[in-house]
Backbone of each chain as nested JSON, in Angstrom:
{
  "chains": [
    {"id": "A", "residues": [
      {"number": 1, "name": "MET", "atoms": {"N": [-21.683, -17.677, 12.541], "CA": [-20.499, -16.92, 12.98], "C": [-20.604, -16.549, 14.458]}},
      {"number": 2, "name": "THR", "atoms": {"N": [-19.482, -16.625, 15.152], "CA": [-19.486, -16.261, 16.568], "C": [-19.363, -14.729, 16.714]}},
      {"number": 3, "name": "THR", "atoms": {"N": [-19.595, -14.249, 17.933], "CA": [-19.504, -12.791, 18.169], "C": [-18.109, -12.265, 17.836]}},
      {"number": 4, "name": "ALA", "atoms": {"N": [-17.076, -13.03, 18.244], "CA": [-15.693, -12.593, 17.99], "C": [-15.435, -12.478, 16.492]}},
      {"number": 5, "name": "GLN", "atoms": {"N": [-15.961, -13.445, 15.736], "CA": [-15.747, -13.421, 14.286], "C": [-16.455, -12.226, 13.656]}},
      {"number": 6, "name": "VAL", "atoms": {"N": [-17.659, -11.941, 14.143], "CA": [-18.404, -10.787, 13.614], "C": [-17.636, -9.495, 13.914]}},
      {"number": 7, "name": "LEU", "atoms": {"N": [-17.158, -9.373, 15.168], "CA": [-16.424, -8.164, 15.574], "C": [-15.144, -7.997, 14.754]}},
      {"number": 8, "name": "PHE", "atoms": {"N": [-14.428, -9.102, 14.562], "CA": [-13.173, -9.023, 13.808], "C": [-13.44, -8.699, 12.339]}},
      {"number": 9, "name": "SER", "atoms": {"N": [-14.534, -9.263, 11.808], "CA": [-14.896, -8.956, 10.423], "C": [-15.215, -7.472, 10.263]}},
      {"number": 10, "name": "ILE", "atoms": {"N": [-15.952, -6.924, 11.253], "CA": [-16.293, -5.496, 11.202], "C": [-15.022, -4.645, 11.253]}},
      {"number": 11, "name": "ALA", "atoms": {"N": [-14.092, -5.029, 12.147], "CA": [-12.841, -4.276, 12.286], "C": [-12.038, -4.323, 10.983]}},
      {"number": 12, "name": "LEU", "atoms": {"N": [-11.932, -5.497, 10.384], "CA": [-11.183, -5.621, 9.125], "C": [-11.895, -4.894, 7.988]}},
      {"number": 13, "name": "GLY", "atoms": {"N": [-13.225, -4.967, 7.993], "CA": [-14.004, -4.235, 6.991], "C": [-13.774, -2.742, 7.115]}},
      {"number": 14, "name": "ALA", "atoms": {"N": [-13.701, -2.269, 8.372], "CA": [-13.457, -0.84, 8.611], "C": [-12.079, -0.448, 8.089]}},
      {"number": 15, "name": "VAL", "atoms": {"N": [-11.074, -1.305, 8.308], "CA": [-9.718, -1.024, 7.8], "C": [-9.744, -0.964, 6.27]}},
      {"number": 16, "name": "ALA", "atoms": {"N": [-10.44, -1.942, 5.657], "CA": [-10.502, -1.989, 4.19], "C": [-11.185, -0.734, 3.636]}},
      {"number": 17, "name": "LEU", "atoms": {"N": [-12.278, -0.319, 4.3], "CA": [-13.019, 0.865, 3.864], "C": [-12.173, 2.135, 4.038]}},
      {"number": 18, "name": "LEU", "atoms": {"N": [-11.528, 2.222, 5.204], "CA": [-10.7, 3.389, 5.532], "C": [-9.559, 3.548, 4.528]}},
      {"number": 19, "name": "ILE", "atoms": {"N": [-8.92, 2.418, 4.207], "CA": [-7.768, 2.493, 3.298], "C": [-8.226, 2.825, 1.881]}},
      {"number": 20, "name": "THR", "atoms": {"N": [-9.423, 2.38, 1.516], "CA": [-9.954, 2.717, 0.188], "C": [-10.209, 4.221, 0.096]}},
      {"number": 21, "name": "VAL", "atoms": {"N": [-10.858, 4.767, 1.135], "CA": [-11.141, 6.208, 1.162], "C": [-9.826, 6.997, 1.171]}},
      {"number": 22, "name": "TYR", "atoms": {"N": [-8.857, 6.531, 1.965], "CA": [-7.564, 7.221, 2.058], "C": [-6.824, 7.183, 0.709]}},
      {"number": 23, "name": "ALA", "atoms": {"N": [-6.894, 6.006, 0.039], "CA": [-6.226, 5.871, -1.265], "C": [-6.839, 6.838, -2.275]}},
      {"number": 24, "name": "ILE", "atoms": {"N": [-8.182, 6.946, -2.253], "CA": [-8.858, 7.878, -3.167], "C": [-8.445, 9.311, -2.833]}},
      {"number": 25, "name": "TYR", "atoms": {"N": [-8.367, 9.612, -1.531], "CA": [-7.971, 10.965, -1.101], "C": [-6.545, 11.295, -1.551]}},
      {"number": 26, "name": "VAL", "atoms": {"N": [-5.604, 10.378, -1.299], "CA": [-4.199, 10.672, -1.631], "C": [-4.018, 10.771, -3.15]}},
      {"number": 27, "name": "ALA", "atoms": {"N": [-4.622, 9.812, -3.883], "CA": [-4.498, 9.861, -5.345], "C": [-5.2, 11.104, -5.889]}},
      {"number": 28, "name": "GLY", "atoms": {"N": [-6.375, 11.436, -5.306], "CA": [-7.125, 12.608, -5.744], "C": [-6.402, 13.9, -5.419]}},
      {"number": 29, "name": "SER", "atoms": {"N": [-5.687, 13.924, -4.303], "CA": [-5.031, 15.159, -3.854], "C": [-3.948, 15.619, -4.835]}},
      {"number": 30, "name": "THR", "atoms": {"N": [-3.489, 14.686, -5.682], "CA": [-2.466, 15.085, -6.658], "C": [-3.045, 16.002, -7.733]}},
      {"number": 31, "name": "MET", "atoms": {"N": [-4.371, 15.999, -7.854], "CA": [-5.006, 16.807, -8.908], "C": [-5.392, 18.201, -8.399]}},
      {"number": 32, "name": "TRP", "atoms": {"N": [-5.236, 18.445, -7.123], "CA": [-5.703, 19.713, -6.575], "C": [-4.6, 20.76, -6.566]}},
      {"number": 33, "name": "GLY", "atoms": {"N": [-5.056, 21.996, -6.488], "CA": [-4.242, 23.124, -6.045], "C": [-3.019, 23.428, -6.864]}},
      {"number": 34, "name": "ASP", "atoms": {"N": [-2.969, 22.97, -8.131], "CA": [-1.907, 23.417, -9.014], "C": [-0.521, 22.965, -8.566]}},
      {"number": 35, "name": "ARG", "atoms": {"N": [-0.442, 21.951, -7.712], "CA": [0.86, 21.584, -7.189], "C": [1.425, 20.353, -7.918]}},
      {"number": 36, "name": "TRP", "atoms": {"N": [0.552, 19.327, -8.085], "CA": [1.033, 18.091, -8.711], "C": [0.891, 18.167, -10.218]}},
      {"number": 37, "name": "PHE", "atoms": {"N": [-0.282, 18.641, -10.651], "CA": [-0.496, 18.866, -12.08], "C": [-0.79, 20.358, -12.265]}},
      {"number": 38, "name": "ARG", "atoms": {"N": [-0.156, 20.968, -13.261], "CA": [-0.422, 22.385, -13.502], "C": [-1.731, 22.546, -14.25]}},
      {"number": 39, "name": "LYS", "atoms": {"N": [-2.65, 23.372, -13.677], "CA": [-3.913, 23.648, -14.361], "C": [-3.687, 24.638, -15.492]}},
      {"number": 40, "name": "ARG", "atoms": {"N": [-4.392, 24.395, -16.594], "CA": [-4.202, 25.321, -17.73], "C": [-5.381, 26.283, -17.829]}}
    ]},
    {"id": "B", "residues": [
      {"number": 1, "name": "MET", "atoms": {"N": [20.666, 18.113, -14.364], "CA": [19.688, 17.531, -13.439], "C": [18.722, 16.616, -14.188]}},
      {"number": 2, "name": "ALA", "atoms": {"N": [18.075, 15.77, -13.479], "CA": [17.18, 14.793, -14.1], "C": [15.991, 15.47, -14.761]}},
      {"number": 3, "name": "ARG", "atoms": {"N": [15.464, 14.823, -15.825], "CA": [14.293, 15.404, -16.484], "C": [13.069, 15.306, -15.589]}},
      {"number": 4, "name": "THR", "atoms": {"N": [13.129, 14.436, -14.555], "CA": [11.989, 14.287, -13.644], "C": [12.039, 15.302, -12.506]}},
      {"number": 5, "name": "ALA", "atoms": {"N": [13.097, 16.153, -12.492], "CA": [13.242, 17.092, -11.385], "C": [12.078, 18.078, -11.364]}},
      {"number": 6, "name": "PRO", "atoms": {"N": [11.514, 18.366, -10.168], "CA": [10.42, 19.318, -10.072], "C": [10.852, 20.711, -10.527]}},
      {"number": 7, "name": "ARG", "atoms": {"N": [9.92, 21.423, -11.153], "CA": [10.231, 22.757, -11.677], "C": [9.753, 23.811, -10.675]}},
      {"number": 8, "name": "PRO", "atoms": {"N": [10.663, 24.61, -10.11], "CA": [10.215, 25.654, -9.177], "C": [9.416, 26.717, -9.919]}},
      {"number": 9, "name": "VAL", "atoms": {"N": [8.36, 27.188, -9.317], "CA": [7.487, 28.162, -9.963], "C": [7.302, 29.347, -9.027]}},
      {"number": 10, "name": "GLU", "atoms": {"N": [7.455, 30.553, -9.576], "CA": [7.24, 31.757, -8.774], "C": [5.742, 31.982, -8.576]}},
      {"number": 11, "name": "THR", "atoms": {"N": [5.314, 32.208, -7.36], "CA": [3.9, 32.493, -7.122], "C": [3.71, 33.997, -6.987]}},
      {"number": 12, "name": "LYS", "atoms": {"N": [2.436, 34.417, -6.837], "CA": [2.129, 35.848, -6.746], "C": [2.798, 36.481, -5.543]}},
      {"number": 13, "name": "VAL", "atoms": {"N": [2.879, 35.701, -4.426], "CA": [3.444, 36.283, -3.209], "C": [4.973, 36.13, -3.165]}},
      {"number": 14, "name": "GLY", "atoms": {"N": [5.526, 35.529, -4.214], "CA": [6.979, 35.455, -4.291], "C": [7.557, 34.149, -3.77]}},
      {"number": 15, "name": "ALA", "atoms": {"N": [6.759, 33.333, -3.095], "CA": [7.262, 32.052, -2.603], "C": [7.366, 31.068, -3.773]}},
      {"number": 16, "name": "THR", "atoms": {"N": [8.237, 30.067, -3.64], "CA": [8.346, 29.099, -4.739], "C": [7.465, 27.892, -4.479]}},
      {"number": 17, "name": "LYS", "atoms": {"N": [6.872, 27.395, -5.55], "CA": [6.021, 26.208, -5.5], "C": [6.655, 25.164, -6.413]}},
      {"number": 18, "name": "VAL", "atoms": {"N": [6.376, 23.885, -6.153], "CA": [6.952, 22.833, -6.989], "C": [5.839, 22.091, -7.706]}},
      {"number": 19, "name": "VAL", "atoms": {"N": [6.0, 21.892, -9.024], "CA": [4.99, 21.158, -9.784], "C": [5.596, 19.842, -10.249]}},
      {"number": 20, "name": "TYR", "atoms": {"N": [4.984, 18.737, -9.873], "CA": [5.55, 17.422, -10.18], "C": [5.038, 16.827, -11.49]}},
      {"number": 21, "name": "LYS", "atoms": {"N": [3.822, 17.236, -11.913], "CA": [3.273, 16.836, -13.201], "C": [3.189, 15.33, -13.425]}},
      {"number": 22, "name": "GLY", "atoms": {"N": [2.867, 14.601, -12.379], "CA": [2.489, 13.199, -12.541], "C": [3.551, 12.249, -13.045]}},
      {"number": 23, "name": "LYS", "atoms": {"N": [4.805, 12.425, -12.652], "CA": [5.832, 11.477, -13.097], "C": [5.953, 10.32, -12.101]}},
      {"number": 24, "name": "SER", "atoms": {"N": [6.878, 9.412, -12.399], "CA": [6.976, 8.174, -11.609], "C": [7.168, 8.427, -10.111]}},
      {"number": 25, "name": "GLY", "atoms": {"N": [7.982, 9.422, -9.765], "CA": [8.23, 9.709, -8.35], "C": [6.966, 10.088, -7.605]}},
      {"number": 26, "name": "GLN", "atoms": {"N": [6.056, 10.781, -8.307], "CA": [4.791, 11.18, -7.688], "C": [3.942, 9.96, -7.359]}},
      {"number": 27, "name": "TRP", "atoms": {"N": [3.853, 9.031, -8.304], "CA": [3.028, 7.845, -8.078], "C": [3.69, 6.909, -7.067]}},
      {"number": 28, "name": "ALA", "atoms": {"N": [5.023, 6.932, -7.033], "CA": [5.729, 6.154, -6.007], "C": [5.375, 6.706, -4.63]}},
      {"number": 29, "name": "PHE", "atoms": {"N": [5.302, 8.03, -4.527], "CA": [4.938, 8.692, -3.269], "C": [3.517, 8.313, -2.849]}},
      {"number": 30, "name": "VAL", "atoms": {"N": [2.591, 8.357, -3.808], "CA": [1.192, 8.004, -3.509], "C": [1.107, 6.55, -3.052]}},
      {"number": 31, "name": "GLY", "atoms": {"N": [1.73, 5.654, -3.808], "CA": [1.704, 4.231, -3.472], "C": [2.346, 3.95, -2.127]}},
      {"number": 32, "name": "HIS", "atoms": {"N": [3.442, 4.658, -1.843], "CA": [4.154, 4.444, -0.58], "C": [3.287, 4.859, 0.604]}},
      {"number": 33, "name": "ARG", "atoms": {"N": [2.603, 5.989, 0.465], "CA": [1.721, 6.464, 1.551], "C": [0.562, 5.512, 1.798]}},
      {"number": 34, "name": "VAL", "atoms": {"N": [-0.12, 5.149, 0.709], "CA": [-1.306, 4.299, 0.842], "C": [-0.911, 2.927, 1.393]}},
      {"number": 35, "name": "SER", "atoms": {"N": [0.146, 2.321, 0.832], "CA": [0.553, 0.99, 1.31], "C": [1.037, 1.07, 2.755]}},
      {"number": 36, "name": "GLY", "atoms": {"N": [1.694, 2.162, 3.123], "CA": [2.172, 2.329, 4.501], "C": [1.027, 2.38, 5.493]}},
      {"number": 37, "name": "VAL", "atoms": {"N": [-0.022, 3.131, 5.161], "CA": [-1.168, 3.238, 6.076], "C": [-1.897, 1.898, 6.168]}},
      {"number": 38, "name": "LEU", "atoms": {"N": [-2.05, 1.204, 5.028], "CA": [-2.72, -0.11, 5.045], "C": [-1.96, -1.085, 5.947]}},
      {"number": 39, "name": "VAL", "atoms": {"N": [-0.643, -1.145, 5.769], "CA": [0.167, -2.071, 6.569], "C": [0.086, -1.697, 8.051]}},
      {"number": 40, "name": "PHE", "atoms": {"N": [0.133, -0.401, 8.351], "CA": [0.061, 0.037, 9.756], "C": [-1.285, -0.33, 10.385]}},
      {"number": 41, "name": "LEU", "atoms": {"N": [-2.39, -0.044, 9.673], "CA": [-3.715, -0.337, 10.231], "C": [-3.901, -1.837, 10.434]}},
      {"number": 42, "name": "PHE", "atoms": {"N": [-3.416, -2.634, 9.45], "CA": [-3.554, -4.084, 9.607], "C": [-2.697, -4.57, 10.762]}},
      {"number": 43, "name": "LEU", "atoms": {"N": [-1.519, -3.966, 10.931], "CA": [-0.634, -4.367, 12.034], "C": [-1.33, -4.197, 13.387]}},
      {"number": 44, "name": "LEU", "atoms": {"N": [-2.087, -3.097, 13.527], "CA": [-2.81, -2.857, 14.787], "C": [-3.788, -4.001, 15.064]}},
      {"number": 45, "name": "LEU", "atoms": {"N": [-4.542, -4.396, 14.006], "CA": [-5.502, -5.499, 14.174], "C": [-4.785, -6.822, 14.405]}},
      {"number": 46, "name": "HIS", "atoms": {"N": [-3.661, -6.985, 13.713], "CA": [-2.908, -8.238, 13.803], "C": [-2.372, -8.441, 15.232]}},
      {"number": 47, "name": "ILE", "atoms": {"N": [-1.973, -7.333, 15.874], "CA": [-1.517, -7.427, 17.269], "C": [-2.664, -7.934, 18.141]}},
      {"number": 48, "name": "VAL", "atoms": {"N": [-3.874, -7.407, 17.876], "CA": [-5.044, -7.831, 18.659], "C": [-5.318, -9.319, 18.433]}},
      {"number": 49, "name": "ASP", "atoms": {"N": [-5.38, -9.747, 17.148], "CA": [-5.757, -11.15, 16.905], "C": [-4.697, -12.141, 17.399]}},
      {"number": 50, "name": "VAL", "atoms": {"N": [-3.424, -11.784, 17.282], "CA": [-2.382, -12.708, 17.751], "C": [-2.346, -12.76, 19.281]}},
      {"number": 51, "name": "SER", "atoms": {"N": [-2.609, -11.622, 19.924], "CA": [-2.54, -11.59, 21.394], "C": [-3.661, -12.411, 22.05]}},
      {"number": 52, "name": "LEU", "atoms": {"N": [-4.688, -12.782, 21.265], "CA": [-5.774, -13.609, 21.815], "C": [-5.27, -14.98, 22.29]}},
      {"number": 53, "name": "ILE", "atoms": {"N": [-4.144, -15.427, 21.736], "CA": [-3.623, -16.747, 22.103], "C": [-3.323, -16.827, 23.606]}},
      {"number": 54, "name": "ASN", "atoms": {"N": [-2.946, -15.7, 24.198], "CA": [-2.639, -15.677, 25.634], "C": [-3.892, -15.764, 26.489]}},
      {"number": 55, "name": "SER", "atoms": {"N": [-4.913, -14.979, 26.098], "CA": [-6.09, -14.885, 26.948], "C": [-7.11, -15.991, 26.684]}},
      {"number": 56, "name": "ASP", "atoms": {"N": [-7.313, -16.36, 25.407], "CA": [-8.353, -17.333, 25.085], "C": [-8.013, -18.072, 23.781]}},
      {"number": 57, "name": "PRO", "atoms": {"N": [-7.349, -19.226, 23.878], "CA": [-6.936, -19.959, 22.664], "C": [-8.11, -20.368, 21.771]}},
      {"number": 58, "name": "VAL", "atoms": {"N": [-9.28, -20.633, 22.363], "CA": [-10.447, -21.011, 21.551], "C": [-10.885, -19.829, 20.687]}},
      {"number": 59, "name": "LEU", "atoms": {"N": [-10.905, -18.666, 21.333], "CA": [-11.258, -17.424, 20.619], "C": [-10.243, -17.147, 19.504]}},
      {"number": 60, "name": "TYR", "atoms": {"N": [-8.971, -17.422, 19.805], "CA": [-7.893, -17.24, 18.813], "C": [-8.191, -18.095, 17.576]}},
      {"number": 61, "name": "ASP", "atoms": {"N": [-8.55, -19.367, 17.808], "CA": [-8.864, -20.265, 16.686], "C": [-10.064, -19.771, 15.894]}},
      {"number": 62, "name": "GLU", "atoms": {"N": [-11.076, -19.319, 16.621], "CA": [-12.299, -18.823, 15.968], "C": [-11.981, -17.656, 15.04]}},
      {"number": 63, "name": "VAL", "atoms": {"N": [-11.214, -16.693, 15.59], "CA": [-10.888, -15.497, 14.807], "C": [-10.025, -15.875, 13.601]}},
      {"number": 64, "name": "HIS", "atoms": {"N": [-9.059, -16.803, 13.807], "CA": [-8.158, -17.148, 12.705], "C": [-8.803, -18.031, 11.645]}},
      {"number": 65, "name": "GLU", "atoms": {"N": [-9.95, -18.628, 11.987], "CA": [-10.716, -19.354, 10.964], "C": [-11.135, -18.401, 9.849]}},
      {"number": 66, "name": "LEU", "atoms": {"N": [-11.355, -17.136, 10.242], "CA": [-11.806, -16.136, 9.268], "C": [-10.815, -15.953, 8.128]}},
      {"number": 67, "name": "TYR", "atoms": {"N": [-9.527, -16.17, 8.413], "CA": [-8.501, -15.919, 7.39], "C": [-8.616, -16.886, 6.206]}},
      {"number": 68, "name": "GLY", "atoms": {"N": [-9.395, -17.959, 6.363], "CA": [-9.598, -18.887, 5.254], "C": [-10.688, -18.425, 4.301]}},
      {"number": 69, "name": "ASN", "atoms": {"N": [-11.447, -17.409, 4.737], "CA": [-12.544, -16.876, 3.933], "C": [-12.002, -16.21, 2.661]}},
      {"number": 70, "name": "ILE", "atoms": {"N": [-12.753, -16.341, 1.568], "CA": [-12.268, -15.782, 0.296], "C": [-12.081, -14.266, 0.36]}},
      {"number": 71, "name": "LEU", "atoms": {"N": [-12.972, -13.567, 1.075], "CA": [-12.827, -12.104, 1.17], "C": [-11.533, -11.738, 1.879]}},
      {"number": 72, "name": "LEU", "atoms": {"N": [-11.246, -12.471, 2.958], "CA": [-10.006, -12.182, 3.685], "C": [-8.783, -12.611, 2.894]}},
      {"number": 73, "name": "ARG", "atoms": {"N": [-8.928, -13.674, 2.106], "CA": [-7.8, -14.074, 1.249], "C": [-7.504, -12.97, 0.223]}},
      {"number": 74, "name": "LEU", "atoms": {"N": [-8.564, -12.365, -0.321], "CA": [-8.365, -11.256, -1.258], "C": [-7.709, -10.071, -0.546]}},
      {"number": 75, "name": "PHE", "atoms": {"N": [-8.148, -9.82, 0.699], "CA": [-7.544, -8.761, 1.513], "C": [-6.055, -9.051, 1.728]}},
      {"number": 76, "name": "GLU", "atoms": {"N": [-5.748, -10.327, 1.994], "CA": [-4.341, -10.711, 2.215], "C": [-3.499, -10.515, 0.953]}},
      {"number": 77, "name": "VAL", "atoms": {"N": [-4.118, -10.765, -0.214], "CA": [-3.387, -10.528, -1.465], "C": [-3.052, -9.034, -1.587]}},
      {"number": 78, "name": "GLY", "atoms": {"N": [-4.036, -8.181, -1.256], "CA": [-3.795, -6.734, -1.267], "C": [-2.702, -6.355, -0.291]}},
      {"number": 79, "name": "LEU", "atoms": {"N": [-2.747, -6.969, 0.871], "CA": [-1.736, -6.703, 1.902], "C": [-0.351, -7.137, 1.423]}},
      {"number": 80, "name": "LEU", "atoms": {"N": [-0.313, -8.29, 0.753], "CA": [0.959, -8.806, 0.223], "C": [1.576, -7.813, -0.757]}},
      {"number": 81, "name": "PHE", "atoms": {"N": [0.752, -7.326, -1.708], "CA": [1.268, -6.371, -2.692], "C": [1.671, -5.058, -2.01]}},
      {"number": 82, "name": "ALA", "atoms": {"N": [0.891, -4.639, -1.007], "CA": [1.229, -3.403, -0.289], "C": [2.566, -3.556, 0.425]}},
      {"number": 83, "name": "LEU", "atoms": {"N": [2.762, -4.698, 1.08], "CA": [4.02, -4.94, 1.802], "C": [5.203, -4.983, 0.847]}},
      {"number": 84, "name": "LEU", "atoms": {"N": [5.028, -5.732, -0.253], "CA": [6.119, -5.859, -1.226], "C": [6.486, -4.494, -1.799]}},
      {"number": 85, "name": "PHE", "atoms": {"N": [5.453, -3.75, -2.247], "CA": [5.723, -2.452, -2.856], "C": [6.368, -1.514, -1.834]}},
      {"number": 86, "name": "HIS", "atoms": {"N": [5.824, -1.484, -0.613], "CA": [6.318, -0.556, 0.4], "C": [7.784, -0.844, 0.75]}},
      {"number": 87, "name": "SER", "atoms": {"N": [8.111, -2.133, 0.904], "CA": [9.492, -2.461, 1.282], "C": [10.455, -2.192, 0.122]}},
      {"number": 88, "name": "LEU", "atoms": {"N": [10.076, -2.603, -1.097], "CA": [10.979, -2.395, -2.24], "C": [11.117, -0.903, -2.575]}},
      {"number": 89, "name": "ASN", "atoms": {"N": [10.007, -0.168, -2.474], "CA": [10.084, 1.273, -2.74], "C": [10.905, 1.973, -1.652]}},
      {"number": 90, "name": "GLY", "atoms": {"N": [10.825, 1.47, -0.431], "CA": [11.663, 2.003, 0.653], "C": [13.133, 1.842, 0.323]}},
      {"number": 91, "name": "LEU", "atoms": {"N": [13.49, 0.676, -0.23], "CA": [14.882, 0.443, -0.637], "C": [15.287, 1.4, -1.763]}},
      {"number": 92, "name": "ARG", "atoms": {"N": [14.333, 1.655, -2.684], "CA": [14.599, 2.603, -3.779], "C": [14.906, 3.999, -3.213]}},
      {"number": 93, "name": "ILE", "atoms": {"N": [14.111, 4.397, -2.209], "CA": [14.313, 5.715, -1.592], "C": [15.687, 5.771, -0.91]}},
      {"number": 94, "name": "VAL", "atoms": {"N": [16.049, 4.688, -0.217], "CA": [17.359, 4.634, 0.45], "C": [18.473, 4.747, -0.597]}},
      {"number": 95, "name": "LEU", "atoms": {"N": [18.326, 4.009, -1.703], "CA": [19.34, 4.051, -2.766], "C": [19.522, 5.473, -3.298]}},
      {"number": 96, "name": "VAL", "atoms": {"N": [18.378, 6.132, -3.598], "CA": [18.45, 7.49, -4.152], "C": [19.028, 8.461, -3.12]}},
      {"number": 97, "name": "ASP", "atoms": {"N": [18.677, 8.253, -1.839], "CA": [19.186, 9.132, -0.78], "C": [20.695, 8.984, -0.587]}},
      {"number": 98, "name": "PHE", "atoms": {"N": [21.162, 7.737, -0.589], "CA": [22.584, 7.504, -0.315], "C": [23.472, 7.707, -1.537]}},
      {"number": 99, "name": "PHE", "atoms": {"N": [22.898, 7.491, -2.72], "CA": [23.685, 7.633, -3.952], "C": [22.987, 8.621, -4.882]}},
      {"number": 100, "name": "PRO", "atoms": {"N": [23.297, 9.923, -4.724], "CA": [22.623, 10.932, -5.56], "C": [22.812, 10.682, -7.057]}},
      {"number": 101, "name": "GLY", "atoms": {"N": [23.854, 9.949, -7.419], "CA": [24.068, 9.606, -8.829], "C": [22.946, 8.777, -9.412]}},
      {"number": 102, "name": "MET", "atoms": {"N": [22.131, 8.183, -8.539], "CA": [21.005, 7.349, -8.984], "C": [19.828, 8.193, -9.473]}},
      {"number": 103, "name": "VAL", "atoms": {"N": [19.825, 9.489, -9.134], "CA": [18.657, 10.339, -9.439], "C": [18.275, 10.301, -10.926]}},
      {"number": 104, "name": "PRO", "atoms": {"N": [19.247, 10.399, -11.855], "CA": [18.846, 10.335, -13.274], "C": [18.207, 8.997, -13.647]}},
      {"number": 105, "name": "ASN", "atoms": {"N": [18.487, 7.939, -12.862], "CA": [17.914, 6.618, -13.158], "C": [16.689, 6.32, -12.302]}},
      {"number": 106, "name": "GLU", "atoms": {"N": [16.128, 7.361, -11.691], "CA": [15.015, 7.186, -10.756], "C": [13.837, 6.445, -11.396]}},
      {"number": 107, "name": "ARG", "atoms": {"N": [13.56, 6.758, -12.663], "CA": [12.438, 6.117, -13.36], "C": [12.681, 4.612, -13.544]}},
      {"number": 108, "name": "LYS", "atoms": {"N": [13.931, 4.273, -13.89], "CA": [14.277, 2.859, -14.078], "C": [14.154, 2.115, -12.753]}},
      {"number": 109, "name": "LEU", "atoms": {"N": [14.587, 2.774, -11.679], "CA": [14.479, 2.151, -10.356], "C": [13.015, 1.887, -10.012]}},
      {"number": 110, "name": "PHE", "atoms": {"N": [12.148, 2.85, -10.308], "CA": [10.723, 2.686, -10.024], "C": [10.142, 1.53, -10.849]}},
      {"number": 111, "name": "THR", "atoms": {"N": [10.558, 1.462, -12.127], "CA": [10.108, 0.348, -12.977], "C": [10.563, -0.982, -12.377]}},
      {"number": 112, "name": "GLY", "atoms": {"N": [11.799, -1.01, -11.866], "CA": [12.335, -2.214, -11.232], "C": [11.525, -2.607, -10.005]}},
      {"number": 113, "name": "VAL", "atoms": {"N": [11.142, -1.604, -9.207], "CA": [10.326, -1.856, -8.009], "C": [8.988, -2.48, -8.414]}},
      {"number": 114, "name": "MET", "atoms": {"N": [8.346, -1.909, -9.434], "CA": [7.053, -2.422, -9.889], "C": [7.196, -3.844, -10.442]}},
      {"number": 115, "name": "ALA", "atoms": {"N": [8.268, -4.061, -11.222], "CA": [8.482, -5.382, -11.829], "C": [8.714, -6.44, -10.746]}},
      {"number": 116, "name": "LEU", "atoms": {"N": [9.558, -6.107, -9.761], "CA": [9.846, -7.059, -8.683], "C": [8.596, -7.337, -7.846]}},
      {"number": 117, "name": "THR", "atoms": {"N": [7.814, -6.268, -7.593], "CA": [6.572, -6.436, -6.831], "C": [5.656, -7.446, -7.529]}},
      {"number": 118, "name": "LEU", "atoms": {"N": [5.521, -7.3, -8.848], "CA": [4.652, -8.217, -9.599], "C": [5.26, -9.617, -9.671]}},
      {"number": 119, "name": "LEU", "atoms": {"N": [6.576, -9.668, -9.898], "CA": [7.274, -10.948, -10.055], "C": [7.151, -11.805, -8.799]}},
      {"number": 120, "name": "VAL", "atoms": {"N": [7.295, -11.186, -7.65], "CA": [7.189, -11.932, -6.389], "C": [5.724, -12.054, -5.966]}},
      {"number": 121, "name": "GLY", "atoms": {"N": [4.953, -10.994, -6.208], "CA": [3.574, -10.943, -5.711], "C": [2.626, -11.915, -6.387]}},
      {"number": 122, "name": "VAL", "atoms": {"N": [2.75, -12.058, -7.703], "CA": [1.779, -12.89, -8.436], "C": [1.852, -14.368, -8.026]}},
      {"number": 123, "name": "PRO", "atoms": {"N": [3.054, -14.995, -7.979], "CA": [3.088, -16.401, -7.526], "C": [2.59, -16.57, -6.09]}},
      {"number": 124, "name": "CYS", "atoms": {"N": [2.953, -15.605, -5.211], "CA": [2.508, -15.691, -3.81], "C": [0.985, -15.51, -3.714]}},
      {"number": 125, "name": "ALA", "atoms": {"N": [0.448, -14.61, -4.545], "CA": [-1.003, -14.405, -4.559], "C": [-1.7, -15.687, -5.005]}},
      {"number": 126, "name": "TYR", "atoms": {"N": [-1.074, -16.397, -5.944], "CA": [-1.646, -17.668, -6.406], "C": [-1.71, -18.668, -5.252]}},
      {"number": 127, "name": "VAL", "atoms": {"N": [-0.65, -18.708, -4.453], "CA": [-0.628, -19.636, -3.312], "C": [-1.738, -19.285, -2.323]}},
      {"number": 128, "name": "ILE", "atoms": {"N": [-1.916, -17.985, -2.063], "CA": [-2.959, -17.549, -1.119], "C": [-4.348, -17.909, -1.652]}},
      {"number": 129, "name": "LEU", "atoms": {"N": [-4.56, -17.735, -2.959], "CA": [-5.885, -17.946, -3.538], "C": [-6.108, -19.367, -4.059]}},
      {"number": 130, "name": "GLU", "atoms": {"N": [-5.092, -20.229, -3.936], "CA": [-5.161, -21.572, -4.508], "C": [-6.41, -22.364, -4.073]}},
      {"number": 131, "name": "PRO", "atoms": {"N": [-6.741, -22.362, -2.766], "CA": [-7.929, -23.119, -2.374], "C": [-9.192, -22.634, -3.083]}},
      {"number": 132, "name": "PHE", "atoms": {"N": [-9.278, -21.331, -3.304], "CA": [-10.433, -20.758, -3.999], "C": [-10.394, -21.139, -5.483]}},
      {"number": 133, "name": "ILE", "atoms": {"N": [-9.197, -21.048, -6.082], "CA": [-9.05, -21.366, -7.51], "C": [-9.391, -22.843, -7.748]}},
      {"number": 134, "name": "ASP", "atoms": {"N": [-8.953, -23.71, -6.829], "CA": [-9.246, -25.143, -6.961], "C": [-10.693, -25.483, -6.615]}},
      {"number": 135, "name": "GLY", "atoms": {"N": [-11.43, -24.497, -6.15], "CA": [-12.831, -24.713, -5.802], "C": [-13.024, -25.405, -4.463]}},
      {"number": 136, "name": "ARG", "atoms": {"N": [-11.976, -25.355, -3.609], "CA": [-12.093, -26.035, -2.319], "C": [-12.887, -25.219, -1.296]}},
      {"number": 137, "name": "ILE", "atoms": {"N": [-12.886, -23.883, -1.438], "CA": [-13.666, -23.063, -0.501], "C": [-14.617, -22.174, -1.285]}},
      {"number": 138, "name": "LEU", "atoms": {"N": [-15.706, -21.849, -0.634], "CA": [-16.767, -20.968, -1.164], "C": [-17.164, -21.347, -2.577]}}
    ]}
  ]
}
């Protein structure tokens, strides 16, 4: 792999990782604070 | 009003809070946010990779060779579903905004968005993954 390919792979990997963490955060945030689901 | 309408709740300080209780509109909101951020972040990278054609065409070819990789093909399938869902759900939001009479049918509209996303997404995903399925790469 060339340097450009390595750099682009890292950048795309970072996007994939970031979006995974963000998806977990947004989906998880629905369970917090009695707003999306009422705690019993 | 629709059965999916949020229920206002009195809090201790007297302000009203809304509880959505996990209905279709809530998951549409989650999906719309996540797919929107994914598409935006990829767009930033896509501007970089496409702009390489001006400065260094060899580098452009090198970088675009990566898109044939199975991992990137899987990423592209995710991107495809994110784009489809985001655009169709955007249309659903426009419909509900412009035609309040649609609110009672909000759940059906969401089901339609999901069905269309799968209907268009699955054949396109097959095309993207075809070289891998045929065993031509990796």
